[in-house]
Structure formats: C-alpha cells, structure tokens
C-alpha positions in Angstrom: 9.5 57.8 2.6 12.2 58.7 4.7 14.9 60.7 3.7 18.9 59.1 3.2 20.2 61.1 6.1 17.7 59.8 8.7 18.2 56.2 7.4 22.1 56.3 7.7 22.0 56.2 12.0 19.2 53.8 11.5 21.1 51.4 9.5 24.5 51.8 12.0 21.7 50.6 14.7 21.0 47.8 13.4 24.4 46.9 11.9 25.6 47.4 15.7 22.7 45.0 17.0 23.7 42.4 14.2 27.5 42.6 16.0 28.8 43.9 12.4 31.3 47.0 12.6 30.6 50.0 10.1 34.3 51.1 8.2 33.8 54.1 6.2 37.0 54.1 4.4 38.5 55.3 1.2 37.9 52.6 -1.8 40.3 52.3 -4.8 38.7 51.2 -8.0 39.6 47.9 -7.7 38.3 46.8 -4.3 34.6 46.2 -3.1 33.0 48.7 -1.6 29.9 48.0 0.6 30.9 44.5 0.8 30.8 42.3 3.9 33.9 40.7 5.2 34.9 38.6 7.8 38.3 39.8 9.6 39.4 37.6 12.4 36.3 36.7 13.7 34.3 40.5 13.5 31.7 40.8 10.6 32.6 44.2 8.6 31.0 46.2 5.8 33.3 48.4 4.3 31.5 51.7 2.5 33.3 54.3 0.6 33.7 57.6 2.3 33.5 59.6 -0.4 30.1 58.4 -1.3 27.0 60.7 -1.1 24.9 59.9 2.2 22.3 58.4 -0.6 24.8 56.3 -1.6 26.3 55.1 1.3 22.8 54.5 2.7 22.0 52.4 -0.1 25.2 50.1 0.0 25.0 49.6 3.7 21.6 48.4 3.3 22.1 46.3 0.4 24.4 44.8 2.5 22.6 44.5 5.9 19.0 43.2 3.4 21.1 40.3 2.4 21.5 39.0 6.5 18.7 37.4 8.3 17.2 40.0 9.6 14.0 38.3 11.3 15.1 38.8 15.0 16.3 42.3 14.4 14.1 45.5 15.9 13.8 48.2 13.3 11.2 50.6 12.3 8.7 50.0 9.5 10.1 52.8 7.6 13.8 51.1 7.7 12.2 48.0 7.1 10.3 49.2 3.6 13.4 50.6 2.6 15.4 47.7 3.1 12.3 45.2 1.1 12.4 48.1 -1.6 15.7 47.2 -2.0 16.0 44.0 -2.2 12.1 42.7 -1.8 11.1 40.9 1.2 13.8 40.3 3.8 15.7 37.4 4.2 14.1 34.3 6.7 16.0 31.7 7.7 17.7 29.1 5.1 17.6 31.4 2.4 20.0 33.4 0.3 19.2 36.1 -2.3 20.2 35.9 -6.2 20.2 38.6 -7.3 16.6 38.6 -8.5 15.0 37.4 -5.3 14.9 35.1 -2.1 15.3 31.3 -2.4 15.2 28.6 -0.5 18.4 26.4 -0.3 17.4 23.3 -1.0 19.3 20.2 1.1 
C-alpha cells in the first residue's frame, strides 16, 4: 500500500486534471471540510489544514472519488486507494449513496 505522504501529491495532480481547485483552510466546527463547492464557476474542495496528512488525503480522496474519474489518468496505486474508500469508481450516470454506486434511472 502507498503511504499518505505519497498519495497527497497524486490526489492534487488528479484534482488539477479535473480543473478542481484544492484549498487548505482552517475550518470551524460548523463548516463542512472535505466538501466540493462551486465558487464563481470554479469547482473547489476545502480540506482542513489542521488535519494530519492521512486525514487530509482521506478527505480529498472521498471528494474526488465521488466524481466521474473514468477519463482521467492515475497511477494504479491511486485508483486502488480510491476504490478502497468508495468501491468501484463512478461511471457516467451513477451516484454514490454511501453504500455503493447506483445508476440514476431516468
């Protein structure tokens, strides 16, 4: 398994490929850290900078793992880590319900 300190730059690179900005901020207790927001048209993920590297990696990975990742290149170790958190990565037309990926019926 790859260590958290090696995963962090890989996740930042993936976010950059996806044109998602990652911001390390001091989050207060009522804020949602590790969430994906749209700010002036820019997708942005906020991660609490007070967290240790392992917790930061998990927050960022959970946010990115909830996106459609099939078109982005990533190292197999990163893909394996993301799938370990959320199960198989999202495909187009699916959403994560907390237990697994579901296909939205139209």
